[in-house]
C-alpha positions as CSV (number, residue, x, y, z in Angstrom):
1,M,190.1,11.3,139.1
2,S,191.9,12.6,136.1
3,Q,193.8,15.7,137.2
4,L,197.3,16.1,138.6
5,I,197.5,17.3,142.2
6,T,200.4,19.6,142.5
7,P,202.4,20.4,145.6
8,A,201.1,23.9,145.6
9,E,197.5,22.6,146.0
10,L,198.6,20.6,149.1
11,V,200.0,23.6,151.0
12,G,198.0,24.3,154.2
13,M,196.5,20.8,154.4
14,T,196.9,18.8,157.6
15,E,198.4,15.3,157.7
16,Q,194.9,13.9,158.3
17,E,193.6,15.7,155.2
18,L,196.5,14.5,153.1
19,R,196.0,10.9,154.2
20,A,192.3,11.1,153.5
21,L,192.9,12.5,150.0
22,K,195.4,9.7,149.4
23,G,192.8,7.1,150.6
24,R,190.1,8.5,148.3
25,I,192.5,8.3,145.3
26,M,193.5,4.7,146.2
27,A,189.8,3.8,146.6
28,D,189.0,5.3,143.2
29,L,191.8,3.3,141.6
30,H,190.6,0.1,143.3
31,R,187.0,0.8,142.3
32,F,187.9,1.1,138.6
33,G,190.5,-1.7,138.7
34,Q,193.3,0.6,137.8
35,S,196.9,0.8,138.9
36,A,198.7,4.0,139.9
37,F,201.7,2.9,137.9
38,L,199.6,2.8,134.7
39,C,198.2,6.3,135.3
40,P,201.1,8.7,135.4
41,H,199.1,11.7,136.6
42,I,197.7,9.7,139.5
43,Y,201.1,8.2,140.4
44,A,202.6,11.7,140.4
45,S,199.7,13.0,142.6
46,L,200.3,10.2,145.1
47,R,204.0,11.0,145.2
48,N,203.2,14.7,145.8
49,I,200.9,13.8,148.6
50,E,203.5,11.5,150.2
51,A,206.1,14.2,150.0
52,A,203.7,16.7,151.7
53,I,203.1,14.2,154.5
54,L,206.9,13.7,154.9
55,R,207.4,17.5,155.1
56,L,204.8,17.7,157.9
57,Q,206.5,14.9,159.8
58,A,210.0,16.3,159.5
59,P,211.5,17.8,162.6
60,Q,211.3,21.6,162.7
61,H,214.4,23.7,162.5
62,A,216.6,24.2,165.6
63,P,215.4,27.0,167.9
64,S,217.0,30.3,167.2
65,S,218.5,30.4,170.7
66,A,220.9,27.6,169.8
67,K,224.5,28.9,169.6
68,P,226.3,28.4,166.2
69,R,229.4,26.3,166.5
70,G,232.8,27.4,165.1
71,P,234.8,25.5,162.6
72,K,236.1,22.1,163.7
73,G,239.9,21.9,164.2
74,P,242.1,19.4,162.5
75,G,241.9,15.9,163.9
76,F,245.0,14.1,165.0
């Protein structure tokens, strides 16, 4: 594995697909006795995958039916 995986390449993937990709990368590293910290492009790829997983796990925006609140008054 020698190419950088960019965030744009991860768009549309499910969490399961992302975790499988991360697992394959980690298995390749282990097979060749390498460390992600010593391979900057692999380390960056893993970080991009982790960020994509976190985006999928993040709570969605509030429903549009929620009423906006006005400004908060001074506290005494």
